[in-house]
All heavy atoms as a GROMACS GRO file, in nm:
protein
  652
    1MET      N    1   8.028  15.138   8.971
    1MET     CA    2   8.128  15.034   8.952
    1MET      C    3   8.164  14.970   9.085
    1MET      O    4   8.199  14.854   9.089
    1MET     CB    5   8.251  15.097   8.886
    1MET     CG    6   8.346  14.998   8.830
    1MET     SD    7   8.267  14.910   8.695
    1MET     CE    8   8.406  14.848   8.614
    2GLU      N    9   8.155  15.045   9.195
    2GLU     CA   10   8.190  14.990   9.325
    2GLU      C   11   8.091  14.883   9.370
    2GLU      O   12   8.129  14.785   9.434
    2GLU     CB   13   8.196  15.103   9.428
    2GLU     CG   14   8.308  15.201   9.403
    2GLU     CD   15   8.301  15.318   9.499
    2GLU    OE1   16   8.238  15.306   9.604
    2GLU    OE2   17   8.359  15.422   9.466
    3TRP      N   18   7.963  14.902   9.337
    3TRP     CA   19   7.863  14.804   9.378
    3TRP      C   20   7.881  14.672   9.305
    3TRP      O   21   7.856  14.564   9.361
    3TRP     CB   22   7.722  14.859   9.353
    3TRP     CG   23   7.685  14.965   9.450
    3TRP    CD1   24   7.682  15.099   9.428
    3TRP    CD2   25   7.652  14.946   9.588
    3TRP    NE1   26   7.647  15.166   9.542
    3TRP    CE2   27   7.627  15.072   9.642
    3TRP    CE3   28   7.639  14.835   9.668
    3TRP    CZ2   29   7.591  15.090   9.774
    3TRP    CZ3   30   7.603  14.853   9.800
    3TRP    CH2   31   7.579  14.979   9.852
    4ILE      N   32   7.925  14.676   9.181
    4ILE     CA   33   7.948  14.554   9.105
    4ILE      C   34   8.064  14.475   9.167
    4ILE      O   35   8.056  14.353   9.184
    4ILE     CB   36   7.977  14.587   8.956
    4ILE    CG1   37   7.851  14.645   8.891
    4ILE    CG2   38   8.022  14.462   8.882
    4ILE    CD1   39   7.872  14.694   8.750
    5SER      N   40   8.170  14.543   9.203
    5SER     CA   41   8.284  14.477   9.267
    5SER      C   42   8.244  14.419   9.403
    5SER      O   43   8.282  14.307   9.439
    5SER     CB   44   8.400  14.574   9.286
    5SER     OG   45   8.444  14.623   9.162
    6PHE      N   46   8.166  14.495   9.480
    6PHE     CA   47   8.120  14.448   9.610
    6PHE      C   48   8.031  14.324   9.594
    6PHE      O   49   8.045  14.226   9.667
    6PHE     CB   50   8.043  14.560   9.681
    6PHE     CG   51   7.989  14.518   9.814
    6PHE    CD1   52   8.073  14.509   9.924
    6PHE    CD2   53   7.856  14.488   9.829
    6PHE    CE1   54   8.024  14.470  10.047
    6PHE    CE2   55   7.805  14.449   9.951
    6PHE     CZ   56   7.888  14.440  10.061
    7GLY      N   57   7.940  14.326   9.499
    7GLY     CA   58   7.850  14.213   9.474
    7GLY      C   59   7.926  14.090   9.427
    7GLY      O   60   7.897  13.977   9.469
    8THR      N   61   8.024  14.109   9.341
    8THR     CA   62   8.105  13.998   9.292
    8THR      C   63   8.185  13.934   9.406
    8THR      O   64   8.192  13.812   9.417
    8THR     CB   65   8.200  14.046   9.181
    8THR    OG1   66   8.125  14.109   9.078
    8THR    CG2   67   8.279  13.930   9.124
    9GLY      N   68   8.243  14.017   9.491
    9GLY     CA   69   8.318  13.965   9.606
    9GLY      C   70   8.228  13.890   9.702
    9GLY      O   71   8.264  13.786   9.756
   10LEU      N   72   8.108  13.942   9.724
   10LEU     CA   73   8.012  13.878   9.813
   10LEU      C   74   7.969  13.742   9.758
   10LEU      O   75   7.961  13.642   9.832
   10LEU     CB   76   7.890  13.969   9.832
   10LEU     CG   77   7.787  13.924   9.933
   10LEU    CD1   78   7.848  13.920  10.072
   10LEU    CD2   79   7.667  14.016   9.930
   11MET      N   80   7.943  13.734   9.630
   11MET     CA   81   7.904  13.608   9.566
   11MET      C   82   8.018  13.506   9.571
   11MET      O   83   7.996  13.388   9.595
   11MET     CB   84   7.860  13.631   9.421
   11MET     CG   85   7.729  13.707   9.409
   11MET     SD   86   7.590  13.616   9.480
   11MET     CE   87   7.576  13.485   9.364
   12ALA      N   88   8.141  13.551   9.549
   12ALA     CA   89   8.256  13.461   9.554
   12ALA      C   90   8.275  13.406   9.695
   12ALA      O   91   8.302  13.287   9.714
   12ALA     CB   92   8.382  13.532   9.507
   13ALA      N   93   8.258  13.491   9.795
   13ALA     CA   94   8.271  13.446   9.933
   13ALA      C   95   8.161  13.347   9.970
   13ALA      O   96   8.185  13.247  10.038
   13ALA     CB   97   8.269  13.567  10.027
   14ALA      N   98   8.038  13.371   9.923
   14ALA     CA   99   7.926  13.281   9.951
   14ALA      C  100   7.949  13.144   9.886
   14ALA      O  101   7.922  13.039   9.946
   14ALA     CB  102   7.796  13.342   9.903
   15MET      N  103   8.000  13.143   9.765
   15MET     CA  104   8.026  13.016   9.696
   15MET      C  105   8.138  12.939   9.764
   15MET      O  106   8.131  12.817   9.778
   15MET     CB  107   8.058  13.041   9.548
   15MET     CG  108   7.938  13.087   9.468
   15MET     SD  109   7.974  13.111   9.294
   15MET     CE  110   8.008  12.944   9.244
   16ALA      N  111   8.242  13.009   9.807
   16ALA     CA  112   8.353  12.942   9.877
   16ALA      C  113   8.304  12.884  10.009
   16ALA      O  114   8.340  12.772  10.046
   16ALA     CB  115   8.468  13.040   9.899
   17PHE      N  116   8.222  12.959  10.082
   17PHE     CA  117   8.167  12.910  10.208
   17PHE      C  118   8.081  12.786  10.185
   17PHE      O  119   8.092  12.688  10.258
   17PHE     CB  120   8.084  13.020  10.276
   17PHE     CG  121   8.018  12.975  10.401
   17PHE    CD1  122   8.092  12.960  10.518
   17PHE    CD2  123   7.884  12.945  10.403
   17PHE    CE1  124   8.033  12.917  10.634
   17PHE    CE2  125   7.822  12.901  10.519
   17PHE     CZ  126   7.896  12.887  10.635
   18ALA      N  127   7.996  12.787  10.083
   18ALA     CA  128   7.910  12.673  10.054
   18ALA      C  129   7.993  12.551  10.012
   18ALA      O  130   7.961  12.438  10.051
   18ALA     CB  131   7.811  12.709   9.943
   19LEU      N  132   8.097  12.573   9.938
   19LEU     CA  133   8.181  12.462   9.892
   19LEU      C  134   8.253  12.395  10.008
   19LEU      O  135   8.252  12.272  10.020
   19LEU     CB  136   8.283  12.514   9.789
   19LEU     CG  137   8.381  12.410   9.733
   19LEU    CD1  138   8.306  12.311   9.646
   19LEU    CD2  139   8.490  12.479   9.654
   20PHE      N  140   8.313  12.473  10.096
   20PHE     CA  141   8.390  12.415  10.205
   20PHE      C  142   8.303  12.362  10.318
   20PHE      O  143   8.335  12.263  10.381
   20PHE     CB  144   8.491  12.515  10.259
   20PHE     CG  145   8.603  12.542  10.162
   20PHE    CD1  146   8.623  12.669  10.111
   20PHE    CD2  147   8.687  12.441  10.121
   20PHE    CE1  148   8.725  12.695  10.021
   20PHE    CE2  149   8.789  12.465  10.031
   20PHE     CZ  150   8.808  12.592   9.981
   21SER      N  151   8.191  12.424  10.345
   21SER     CA  152   8.104  12.374  10.452
   21SER      C  153   8.035  12.246  10.410
   21SER      O  154   8.009  12.159  10.491
   21SER     CB  155   8.001  12.480  10.490
   21SER     OG  156   7.911  12.502  10.383
   22ASN      N  157   8.006  12.227  10.284
   22ASN     CA  158   7.942  12.106  10.234
   22ASN      C  159   8.034  11.986  10.244
   22ASN      O  160   7.992  11.877  10.280
   22ASN     CB  161   7.898  12.128  10.089
   22ASN     CG  162   7.766  12.063  10.059
   22ASN    OD1  163   7.702  12.010  10.149
   22ASN    ND2  164   7.726  12.067   9.935
   23SER      N  165   8.161  12.001  10.212
   23SER     CA  166   8.255  11.888  10.215
   23SER      C  167   8.278  11.841  10.358
   23SER      O  168   8.298  11.723  10.382
   23SER     CB  169   8.388  11.926  10.149
   23SER     OG  170   8.452  12.027  10.224
   24GLN      N  171   8.275  11.930  10.456
   24GLN     CA  172   8.294  11.890  10.595
   24GLN      C  173   8.176  11.807  10.643
   24GLN      O  174   8.193  11.710  10.714
   24GLN     CB  175   8.310  12.012  10.684
   24GLN     CG  176   8.440  12.084  10.663
   24GLN     CD  177   8.448  12.213  10.745
   24GLN    OE1  178   8.349  12.255  10.801
   24GLN    NE2  179   8.565  12.272  10.748
   25GLU      N  180   8.054  11.840  10.603
   25GLU     CA  181   7.937  11.764  10.643
   25GLU      C  182   7.943  11.623  10.585
   25GLU      O  183   7.907  11.527  10.652
   25GLU     CB  184   7.810  11.835  10.598
   25GLU     CG  185   7.781  11.962  10.675
   25GLU     CD  186   7.660  12.035  10.620
   25GLU    OE1  187   7.594  11.981  10.529
   25GLU    OE2  188   7.634  12.146  10.668
   26GLU      N  189   7.988  11.606  10.461
   26GLU     CA  190   7.998  11.475  10.401
   26GLU      C  191   8.100  11.389  10.474
   26GLU      O  192   8.079  11.271  10.497
   26GLU     CB  193   8.034  11.486  10.253
   26GLU     CG  194   7.922  11.542  10.168
   26GLU     CD  195   7.965  11.564  10.024
   26GLU    OE1  196   8.078  11.524   9.989
   26GLU    OE2  197   7.885  11.619   9.947
   27ASP      N  198   8.214  11.448  10.512
   27ASP     CA  199   8.315  11.373  10.585
   27ASP      C  200   8.261  11.328  10.720
   27ASP      O  201   8.286  11.215  10.763
   27ASP     CB  202   8.441  11.457  10.605
   27ASP     CG  203   8.516  11.483  10.475
   27ASP    OD1  204   8.494  11.408  10.379
   27ASP    OD2  205   8.597  11.577  10.473
   28GLU      N  206   8.186  11.414  10.788
   28GLU     CA  207   8.129  11.377  10.917
   28GLU      C  208   8.028  11.265  10.901
   28GLU      O  209   8.022  11.174  10.983
   28GLU     CB  210   8.064  11.499  10.982
   28GLU     CG  211   8.163  11.603  11.028
   28GLU     CD  212   8.096  11.731  11.077
   28GLU    OE1  213   7.971  11.735  11.077
   28GLU    OE2  214   8.168  11.824  11.114
   29LEU      N  215   7.950  11.268  10.794
   29LEU     CA  216   7.852  11.162  10.772
   29LEU      C  217   7.920  11.029  10.745
   29LEU      O  218   7.877  10.925  10.792
   29LEU     CB  219   7.759  11.199  10.656
   29LEU     CG  220   7.661  11.313  10.681
   29LEU    CD1  221   7.583  11.343  10.554
   29LEU    CD2  222   7.566  11.278  10.793
   30ASP      N  223   8.029  11.030  10.666
   30ASP     CA  224   8.103  10.907  10.638
   30ASP      C  225   8.158  10.847  10.766
   30ASP      O  226   8.155  10.726  10.785
   30ASP     CB  227   8.217  10.933  10.540
   30ASP     CG  228   8.167  10.960  10.399
   30ASP    OD1  229   8.051  10.924  10.369
   30ASP    OD2  230   8.244  11.016  10.319
   31GLU      N  231   8.210  10.931  10.856
   31GLU     CA  232   8.264  10.881  10.981
   31GLU      C  233   8.154  10.821  11.068
   31GLU      O  234   8.174  10.719  11.132
   31GLU     CB  235   8.335  10.993  11.056
   31GLU     CG  236   8.464  11.038  10.991
   31GLU     CD  237   8.526  11.158  11.060
   31GLU    OE1  238   8.472  11.201  11.164
   31GLU    OE2  239   8.626  11.209  11.008
   32GLU      N  240   8.036  10.882  11.069
   32GLU     CA  241   7.925  10.831  11.148
   32GLU      C  242   7.879  10.696  11.095
   32GLU      O  243   7.849  10.605  11.172
   32GLU     CB  244   7.809  10.928  11.149
   32GLU     CG  245   7.835  11.054  11.228
   32GLU     CD  246   7.722  11.154  11.215
   32GLU    OE1  247   7.621  11.122  11.149
   32GLU    OE2  248   7.737  11.263  11.272
   33ILE      N  249   7.876  10.680  10.964
   33ILE     CA  250   7.834  10.554  10.905
   33ILE      C  251   7.933  10.444  10.940
   33ILE      O  252   7.895  10.333  10.975
   33ILE     CB  253   7.819  10.568  10.752
   33ILE    CG1  254   7.700  10.659  10.719
   33ILE    CG2  255   7.800  10.433  10.686
   33ILE    CD1  256   7.689  10.697  10.574
   34VAL      N  257   8.062  10.474  10.932
   34VAL     CA  258   8.164  10.375  10.964
   34VAL      C  259   8.154  10.333  11.110
   34VAL      O  260   8.166  10.215  11.143
   34VAL     CB  261   8.305  10.431  10.933
   34VAL    CG1  262   8.412  10.340  10.987
   34VAL    CG2  263   8.322  10.447  10.783
   35GLU      N  264   8.129  10.427  11.201
   35GLU     CA  265   8.122  10.394  11.342
   35GLU      C  266   7.995  10.318  11.377
   35GLU      O  267   7.994  10.237  11.468
   35GLU     CB  268   8.128  10.522  11.426
   35GLU     CG  269   8.262  10.591  11.419
   35GLU     CD  270   8.261  10.725  11.490
   35GLU    OE1  271   8.156  10.763  11.544
   35GLU    OE2  272   8.366  10.789  11.490
   36ASP      N  273   7.886  10.340  11.304
   36ASP     CA  274   7.759  10.279  11.338
   36ASP      C  275   7.736  10.144  11.272
   36ASP      O  276   7.640  10.077  11.303
   36ASP     CB  277   7.643  10.373  11.301
   36ASP     CG  278   7.642  10.497  11.388
   36ASP    OD1  279   7.703  10.492  11.497
   36ASP    OD2  280   7.582  10.597  11.348
   37ASP      N  281   7.821  10.103  11.176
   37ASP     CA  282   7.803   9.974  11.110
   37ASP      C  283   7.829   9.860  11.208
   37ASP      O  284   7.930   9.857  11.277
   37ASP     CB  285   7.899   9.960  10.992
   37ASP     CG  286   7.849  10.034  10.870
   37ASP    OD1  287   7.732  10.072  10.866
   37ASP    OD2  288   7.929  10.049  10.777
   38LEU      N  289   7.737   9.765  11.210
   38LEU     CA  290   7.754   9.646  11.293
   38LEU      C  291   7.737   9.524  11.204
   38LEU      O  292   7.644   9.516  11.124
   38LEU     CB  293   7.648   9.643  11.404
   38LEU     CG  294   7.656   9.753  11.509
   38LEU    CD1  295   7.539   9.741  11.604
   38LEU    CD2  296   7.786   9.746  11.585
   39VAL      N  297   7.827   9.428  11.218
   39VAL     CA  298   7.816   9.303  11.146
   39VAL      C  299   7.758   9.201  11.243
   39VAL      O  300   7.823   9.160  11.339
   39VAL     CB  301   7.954   9.257  11.093
   39VAL    CG1  302   7.941   9.125  11.022
   39VAL    CG2  303   8.011   9.363  11.001
   40ILE      N  304   7.633   9.160  11.220
   40ILE     CA  305   7.565   9.071  11.313
   40ILE      C  306   7.592   8.926  11.277
   40ILE      O  307   7.629   8.845  11.361
   40ILE     CB  308   7.414   9.100  11.314
   40ILE    CG1  309   7.389   9.242  11.364
   40ILE    CG2  310   7.339   8.999  11.398
   40ILE    CD1  311   7.248   9.288  11.353
   41ASN      N  312   7.577   8.890  11.151
   41ASN     CA  313   7.593   8.751  11.109
   41ASN      C  314   7.730   8.721  11.049
   41ASN      O  315   7.754   8.611  11.003
   41ASN     CB  316   7.485   8.715  11.006
   41ASN     CG  317   7.347   8.722  11.067
   41ASN    OD1  318   7.329   8.695  11.184
   41ASN    ND2  319   7.249   8.760  10.986
   42GLY      N  320   7.819   8.817  11.046
   42GLY     CA  321   7.951   8.797  10.986
   42GLY      C  322   8.046   8.727  11.081
   42GLY      O  323   8.020   8.709  11.200
   43ALA      N  324   8.158   8.684  11.026
   43ALA     CA  325   8.261   8.620  11.107
   43ALA      C  326   8.324   8.725  11.198
   43ALA      O  327   8.340   8.840  11.159
   43ALA     CB  328   8.367   8.558  11.017
   44PRO      N  329   8.359   8.686  11.320
   44PRO     CA  330   8.421   8.785  11.408
   44PRO      C  331   8.560   8.824  11.356
   44PRO      O  332   8.634   8.740  11.306
   44PRO     CB  333   8.431   8.713  11.542
   44PRO     CG  334   8.427   8.568  11.508
   44PRO     CD  335   8.346   8.556  11.383
   45GLY      N  336   8.592   8.947  11.367
   45GLY     CA  337   8.721   8.997  11.321
   45GLY      C  338   8.724   9.146  11.337
   45GLY      O  339   8.620   9.211  11.348
   46ARG      N  340   8.841   9.201  11.334
   46ARG     CA  341   8.849   9.346  11.355
   46ARG      C  342   8.836   9.419  11.223
   46ARG      O  343   8.864   9.365  11.116
   46ARG     CB  344   8.977   9.382  11.426
   46ARG     CG  345   9.102   9.353  11.348
   46ARG     CD  346   9.225   9.390  11.427
   46ARG     NE  347   9.341   9.373  11.342
   46ARG     CZ  348   9.461   9.408  11.375
   46ARG    NH1  349   9.482   9.461  11.492
   46ARG    NH2  350   9.561   9.391  11.292
   47HIS      N  351   8.792   9.543  11.233
   47HIS     CA  352   8.778   9.630  11.117
   47HIS      C  353   8.880   9.743  11.129
   47HIS      O  354   8.895   9.802  11.235
   47HIS     CB  355   8.637   9.688  11.110
   47HIS     CG  356   8.534   9.588  11.070
   47HIS    ND1  357   8.482   9.495  11.157
   47HIS    CD2  358   8.475   9.566  10.951
   47HIS    CE1  359   8.395   9.421  11.094
   47HIS    NE2  360   8.387   9.462  10.968
   48VAL      N  361   8.949   9.769  11.021
   48VAL     CA  362   9.047   9.877  11.017
   48VAL      C  363   9.021   9.962  10.893
   48VAL      O  364   8.958   9.917  10.798
   48VAL     CB  365   9.193   9.825  11.016
   48VAL    CG1  366   9.225   9.751  11.143
   48VAL    CG2  367   9.216   9.735  10.897
   49THR      N  368   9.071  10.084  10.893
   49THR     CA  369   9.059  10.172  10.778
   49THR      C  370   9.191  10.171  10.704
   49THR      O  371   9.294  10.208  10.758
   49THR     CB  372   9.025  10.315  10.824
   49THR    OG1  373   8.904  10.311  10.899
   49THR    CG2  374   9.008  10.406  10.704
   50LEU      N  375   9.186  10.125  10.578
   50LEU     CA  376   9.304  10.118  10.492
   50LEU      C  377   9.273  10.184  10.358
   50LEU      O  378   9.156  10.202  10.323
   50LEU     CB  379   9.344   9.972  10.466
   50LEU     CG  380   9.385   9.888  10.585
   50LEU    CD1  381   9.402   9.743  10.544
   50LEU    CD2  382   9.514   9.941  10.644
   51SER      N  383   9.376  10.216  10.284
   51SER     CA  384   9.359  10.271  10.151
   51SER      C  385   9.334  10.158  10.053
   51SER      O  386   9.414  10.067  10.040
   51SER     CB  387   9.485  10.348  10.110
   51SER     OG  388   9.471  10.397   9.979
   52CYS      N  389   9.219  10.163   9.984
   52CYS     CA  390   9.183  10.059   9.888
   52CYS      C  391   9.232  10.100   9.750
   52CYS      O  392   9.205  10.212   9.706
   52CYS     CB  393   9.032  10.038   9.889
   52CYS     SG  394   8.980   9.905   9.779
   53GLN      N  395   9.300  10.010   9.680
   53GLN     CA  396   9.353  10.043   9.548
   53GLN      C  397   9.244  10.048   9.443
   53GLN      O  398   9.253  10.124   9.348
   53GLN     CB  399   9.459   9.941   9.508
   53GLN     CG  400   9.584   9.947   9.592
   53GLN     CD  401   9.686   9.841   9.554
   53GLN    OE1  402   9.654   9.750   9.477
   53GLN    NE2  403   9.805   9.853   9.608
   54THR      N  404   9.138   9.971   9.460
   54THR     CA  405   9.029   9.973   9.363
   54THR      C  406   8.940  10.095   9.383
   54THR      O  407   8.907  10.165   9.287
   54THR     CB  408   8.944   9.845   9.376
   54THR    OG1  409   9.029   9.732   9.362
   54THR    CG2  410   8.837   9.840   9.270
   55CYS      N  411   8.901  10.122   9.507
   55CYS     CA  412   8.814  10.236   9.537
   55CYS      C  413   8.890  10.368   9.532
   55CYS      O  414   8.830  10.474   9.515
   55CYS     CB  415   8.752  10.219   9.676
   55CYS     SG  416   8.654  10.070   9.695
   56ARG      N  417   9.021  10.363   9.552
   56ARG     CA  418   9.109  10.481   9.556
   56ARG      C  419   9.071  10.578   9.666
   56ARG      O  420   9.078  10.699   9.650
   56ARG     CB  421   9.113  10.551   9.421
   56ARG     CG  422   9.178  10.469   9.315
   56ARG     CD  423   9.191  10.546   9.187
   56ARG     NE  424   9.263  10.467   9.090
   56ARG     CZ  425   9.354  10.516   9.010
   56ARG    NH1  426   9.382  10.643   9.012
   56ARG    NH2  427   9.416  10.438   8.925
   57LYS      N  428   9.026  10.522   9.780
   57LYS     CA  429   8.990  10.603   9.895
   57LYS      C  430   9.020  10.523  10.020
   57LYS      O  431   9.046  10.403  10.014
   57LYS     CB  432   8.840  10.636   9.894
   57LYS     CG  433   8.799  10.731   9.785
   57LYS     CD  434   8.654  10.766   9.798
   57LYS     CE  435   8.616  10.864   9.688
   57LYS     NZ  436   8.475  10.901   9.696
   58LEU      N  437   9.016  10.590  10.134
   58LEU     CA  438   9.027  10.520  10.261
   58LEU      C  439   8.894  10.451  10.289
   58LEU      O  440   8.791  10.517  10.297
   58LEU     CB  441   9.062  10.617  10.374
   58LEU     CG  442   9.203  10.676  10.370
   58LEU    CD1  443   9.218  10.780  10.479
   58LEU    CD2  444   9.306  10.567  10.387
   59LYS      N  445   8.896  10.320  10.300
   59LYS     CA  446   8.774  10.244  10.321
   59LYS      C  447   8.792  10.149  10.438
   59LYS      O  448   8.902  10.116  10.478
   59LYS     CB  449   8.738  10.162  10.196
   59LYS     CG  450   8.696  10.245  10.078
   59LYS     CD  451   8.564  10.309  10.105
   59LYS     CE  452   8.522  10.395   9.988
   59LYS     NZ  453   8.398  10.463  10.010
   60LYS      N  454   8.681  10.101  10.488
   60LYS     CA  455   8.680  10.008  10.599
   60LYS      C  456   8.711   9.867  10.546
   60LYS      O  457   8.654   9.824  10.447
   60LYS     CB  458   8.541  10.012  10.663
   60LYS     CG  459   8.529   9.940  10.792
   60LYS     CD  460   8.391   9.970  10.849
   60LYS     CE  461   8.368   9.894  10.975
   60LYS     NZ  462   8.232   9.915  11.025
   61HIS      N  463   8.805   9.798  10.610
   61HIS     CA  464   8.845   9.664  10.572
   61HIS      C  465   8.822   9.568  10.689
   61HIS      O  466   8.844   9.605  10.803
   61HIS     CB  467   8.993   9.660  10.532
   61HIS     CG  468   9.022   9.722  10.400
   61HIS    ND1  469   9.011   9.858  10.377
   61HIS    CD2  470   9.063   9.668  10.283
   61HIS    CE1  471   9.044   9.884  10.252
   61HIS    NE2  472   9.076   9.770  10.192
   62LYS      N  473   8.781   9.447  10.657
   62LYS     CA  474   8.757   9.344  10.758
   62LYS      C  475   8.873   9.245  10.755
   62LYS      O  476   8.917   9.203  10.647
   62LYS     CB  477   8.625   9.273  10.727
   62LYS     CG  478   8.591   9.161  10.824
   62LYS     CD  479   8.452   9.106  10.799
   62LYS     CE  480   8.446   9.037  10.665
   62LYS     NZ  481   8.320   8.964  10.643
   63GLU      N  482   8.922   9.207  10.872
   63GLU     CA  483   9.033   9.112  10.880
   63GLU      C  484   8.978   8.971  10.862
   63GLU      O  485   8.892   8.926  10.937
   63GLU     CB  486   9.105   9.125  11.014
   63GLU     CG  487   9.228   9.036  11.023
   63GLU     CD  488   9.305   9.058  11.151
   63GLU    OE1  489   9.244   9.096  11.252
   63GLU    OE2  490   9.426   9.035  11.149
   64ILE      N  491   9.028   8.900  10.760
   64ILE     CA  492   8.984   8.764  10.732
   64ILE      C  493   9.074   8.666  10.805
   64ILE      O  494   9.026   8.576  10.875
   64ILE     CB  495   8.987   8.736  10.580
   64ILE    CG1  496   8.892   8.832  10.510
   64ILE    CG2  497   8.951   8.593  10.551
   64ILE    CD1  498   8.902   8.829  10.362
   65LYS      N  499   9.202   8.680  10.786
   65LYS     CA  500   9.304   8.602  10.857
   65LYS      C  501   9.401   8.701  10.917
   65LYS      O  502   9.385   8.822  10.901
   65LYS     CB  503   9.378   8.509  10.760
   65LYS     CG  504   9.293   8.400  10.702
   65LYS     CD  505   9.374   8.312  10.609
   65LYS     CE  506   9.286   8.205  10.547
   65LYS     NZ  507   9.362   8.124  10.450
   66SER      N  508   9.501   8.652  10.985
   66SER     CA  509   9.599   8.740  11.045
   66SER      C  510   9.670   8.820  10.936
   66SER      O  511   9.733   8.763  10.847
   66SER     CB  512   9.700   8.658  11.124
   66SER     OG  513   9.797   8.742  11.180
   67ASN      N  514   9.656   8.953  10.940
   67ASN     CA  515   9.715   9.046  10.844
   67ASN      C  516   9.668   9.026  10.700
   67ASN      O  517   9.738   9.060  10.606
   67ASN     CB  518   9.868   9.043  10.850
   67ASN     CG  519   9.920   9.102  10.978
   67ASN    OD1  520   9.858   9.192  11.034
   67ASN    ND2  521  10.031   9.052  11.026
   68LEU      N  522   9.548   8.970  10.680
   68LEU     CA  523   9.485   8.960  10.549
   68LEU      C  524   9.349   9.028  10.561
   68LEU      O  525   9.264   8.984  10.639
   68LEU     CB  526   9.469   8.815  10.505
   68LEU     CG  527   9.400   8.793  10.369
   68LEU    CD1  528   9.484   8.853  10.257
   68LEU    CD2  529   9.376   8.646  10.344
   69TYR      N  530   9.329   9.136  10.486
   69TYR     CA  531   9.210   9.219  10.499
   69TYR      C  532   9.131   9.218  10.369
   69TYR      O  533   9.186   9.197  10.261
   69TYR     CB  534   9.248   9.363  10.534
   69TYR     CG  535   9.321   9.374  10.665
   69TYR    CD1  536   9.461   9.373  10.670
   69TYR    CD2  537   9.252   9.384  10.784
   69TYR    CE1  538   9.528   9.382  10.790
   69TYR    CE2  539   9.318   9.392  10.905
   69TYR     CZ  540   9.456   9.392  10.908
   69TYR     OH  541   9.521   9.401  11.027
   70GLN      N  542   8.999   9.242  10.382
   70GLN     CA  543   8.911   9.249  10.266
   70GLN      C  544   8.830   9.378  10.274
   70GLN      O  545   8.772   9.410  10.378
   70GLN     CB  546   8.816   9.129  10.265
   70GLN     CG  547   8.724   9.126  10.146
   70GLN     CD  548   8.629   9.008  10.151
   70GLN    OE1  549   8.600   8.956  10.258
   70GLN    NE2  550   8.583   8.965  10.036
   71CYS      N  551   8.826   9.452  10.163
   71CYS     CA  552   8.751   9.577  10.157
   71CYS      C  553   8.602   9.545  10.169
   71CYS      O  554   8.551   9.453  10.103
   71CYS     CB  555   8.778   9.649  10.025
   71CYS     SG  556   8.687   9.804  10.006
   72CYS      N  557   8.533   9.617  10.255
   72CYS     CA  558   8.390   9.593  10.277
   72CYS      C  559   8.306   9.638  10.157
   72CYS      O  560   8.195   9.591  10.139
   72CYS     CB  561   8.343   9.664  10.403
   72CYS     SG  562   8.412   9.594  10.553
   73LYS      N  563   8.359   9.727  10.074
   73LYS     CA  564   8.282   9.778   9.960
   73LYS      C  565   8.304   9.695   9.834
   73LYS      O  566   8.210   9.646   9.774
   73LYS     CB  567   8.317   9.924   9.933
   73LYS     CG  568   8.236   9.985   9.823
   73LYS     CD  569   8.266  10.131   9.803
   73LYS     CE  570   8.181  10.185   9.690
   73LYS     NZ  571   8.216  10.322   9.660
   74CYS      N  572   8.431   9.677   9.792
   74CYS     CA  573   8.458   9.610   9.664
   74CYS      C  574   8.510   9.468   9.680
   74CYS      O  575   8.532   9.400   9.581
   74CYS     CB  576   8.557   9.693   9.582
   74CYS     SG  577   8.724   9.698   9.653
   75LYS      N  578   8.533   9.422   9.802
   75LYS     CA  579   8.577   9.287   9.835
   75LYS      C  580   8.718   9.254   9.787
   75LYS      O  581   8.754   9.139   9.772
   75LYS     CB  582   8.480   9.181   9.780
   75LYS     CG  583   8.335   9.203   9.819
   75LYS     CD  584   8.316   9.198   9.966
   75LYS     CE  585   8.168   9.212  10.000
   75LYS     NZ  586   8.143   9.262  10.130
   76ARG      N  587   8.802   9.355   9.761
   76ARG     CA  588   8.940   9.332   9.720
   76ARG      C  589   9.023   9.296   9.843
   76ARG      O  590   9.006   9.353   9.951
   76ARG     CB  591   8.997   9.457   9.656
   76ARG     CG  592   9.141   9.437   9.609
   76ARG     CD  593   9.198   9.567   9.554
   76ARG     NE  594   9.335   9.550   9.518
   76ARG     CZ  595   9.381   9.555   9.394
   76ARG    NH1  596   9.297   9.578   9.296
   76ARG    NH2  597   9.508   9.538   9.369
   77HIS      N  598   9.114   9.200   9.828
   77HIS     CA  599   9.198   9.156   9.938
   77HIS      C  600   9.326   9.240   9.946
   77HIS      O  601   9.384   9.275   9.844
   77HIS     CB  602   9.236   9.008   9.921
   77HIS     CG  603   9.119   8.917   9.938
   77HIS    ND1  604   9.091   8.855  10.056
   77HIS    CD2  605   9.022   8.879   9.853
   77HIS    CE1  606   8.983   8.782  10.044
   77HIS    NE2  607   8.938   8.794   9.919
   78VAL      N  608   9.365   9.272  10.067
   78VAL     CA  609   9.490   9.342  10.095
   78VAL      C  610   9.574   9.252  10.183
   78VAL      O  611   9.534   9.222  10.295
   78VAL     CB  612   9.464   9.479  10.163
   78VAL    CG1  613   9.596   9.547  10.195
   78VAL    CG2  614   9.377   9.566  10.078
   79ASP      N  615   9.687   9.208  10.133
   79ASP     CA  616   9.771   9.113  10.204
   79ASP      C  617   9.888   9.188  10.266
   79ASP      O  618   9.973   9.241  10.196
   79ASP     CB  619   9.821   9.006  10.108
   79ASP     CG  620   9.888   8.890  10.178
   79ASP    OD1  621   9.888   8.887  10.303
   79ASP    OD2  622   9.940   8.801  10.109
   80LEU      N  623   9.893   9.193  10.399
   80LEU     CA  624  10.003   9.259  10.470
   80LEU      C  625  10.094   9.158  10.537
   80LEU      O  626  10.177   9.196  10.619
   80LEU     CB  627   9.946   9.357  10.574
   80LEU     CG  628   9.860   9.471  10.519
   80LEU    CD1  629   9.807   9.555  10.632
   80LEU    CD2  630   9.937   9.554  10.420
   81ARG      N  631  10.080   9.031  10.503
   81ARG     CA  632  10.165   8.928  10.562
   81ARG      C  633  10.305   8.933  10.502
   81ARG      O  634  10.322   8.974  10.387
   81ARG     CB  635  10.106   8.789  10.540
   81ARG     CG  636   9.968   8.773  10.603
   81ARG     CD  637   9.908   8.641  10.572
   81ARG     NE  638   9.867   8.642  10.430
   81ARG     CZ  639   9.796   8.546  10.373
   81ARG    NH1  640   9.759   8.442  10.442
   81ARG    NH2  641   9.764   8.553  10.247
   82ALA      N  642  10.402   8.890  10.580
   82ALA     CA  643  10.540   8.886  10.530
   82ALA      C  644  10.551   8.773  10.427
   82ALA      O  645  10.500   8.665  10.446
   82ALA     CB  646  10.638   8.862  10.644
   83SER      N  647  10.618   8.800  10.317
   83SER     CA  648  10.630   8.697  10.213
   83SER      C  649  10.747   8.607  10.234
   83SER      O  650  10.832   8.623  10.314
   83SER     CB  651  10.643   8.763  10.077
   83SER     OG  652  10.747   8.857  10.076
   0.00000   0.00000   0.00000
């Protein structure tokens, strides 16, 4: 009975390690992609990371006008101008 408990604990620890180590690699890859993206033919403007309501994640946004941003993935506009 002791070997079954030991094996079960070992398998649970291996699965937890695989789950958490995999998510960190994906986050690192996303950061590398964001840093390496270059817009060659696009309009000049700064890129910021904002929360997109359509994507429901932190995504890269391009500034179109002063305090008006557009999501690079879904093209949704985020207006931060004073009304």
